[in-house]
Phi, psi and omega in degrees: 000128179272150176250152180226135179278137182253126181272143174254111183294137178241123184273102181286351178278352181239148180134200181258122180251123174233108186058025178230165178207147174266110186219134180055040177075012182227147171273125183209165174292149178289149177271119181279319182191183174233147179276187182298332180261020178065025176275127180292149178243131184239161174291159181300329180200164178196169178214162175226138173238128183291162167290168177297129181258123178277107183278318176051236188284356176265021185302324179284343178275340182278076184239340186223154172244122174274135185221148175228116189244136174226160178100179185261358181279185176231173187210163170219138181241133178235150173231161170213157183228164180212141174282336186229356181087359177247315177259131186240147173288170176291152176295135181230130180288143181285171174270113187285341180297316181233001179079013184286146181269133180255001176291147177299152179295136181213167180285334178234156179215157171225155179234137176235128180238120173265134179239131182243128181288146173280157179278141176211156177274134178236156181237125176234135175261116178281315178206130179264006177053036182282337179273115182294135179055037177295324182257110181268110181203135182295346184247359183238142177250121177240027180270160171061032172073024175226163173233120184210161175290140180289130183249340182241130180239138180248129176243132179291139179261147176234151179287131176275109185288343181278355181284127185250346184278184180297152177086193182232137174252126180257140180240146174250169177291162181289132176263121182283124179302326182291343179283341185229142174275330182203142173246116182286317182198159174241119183244136178243127177241144180248156180240000000 
């Protein structure tokens, strides 16, 4: 006499979803956003808990969970059982070697699947500094599509009228030593 394994269909579109969704025939983490390069961003983890599955007369057949996994994340599968649908056994992780269920045999069963996202690099542009002088600050330069500390300061020069010798003496406003840690050079340009 030949034996045949009987499958118990599990509807992944029904149940409790936490950071997960049933989409395109697959249980997966929800997509939170996309980065600048259109790479999807997922929460670190999520889970799904099935509705109560009536095993009934197929109780001896409910021994294995068949799984098909795609993507770079990882997962954990747990089951629990109940003789009456009211009192439930503790969640028990399956045997991943052969997919066997380690929960005691019961008339009802539930499945919980944890999904963990894989790590990937994402790119976000906070500000591309395309607006010239967007940031008005005496110490910051936001011109030309960059943000940098201002390195050059210009002080207007005035003619010193008290100078009596040949030539002209130009004076600048007083530079406070406390405003600068170091002055690399002083450059004077004429027009």
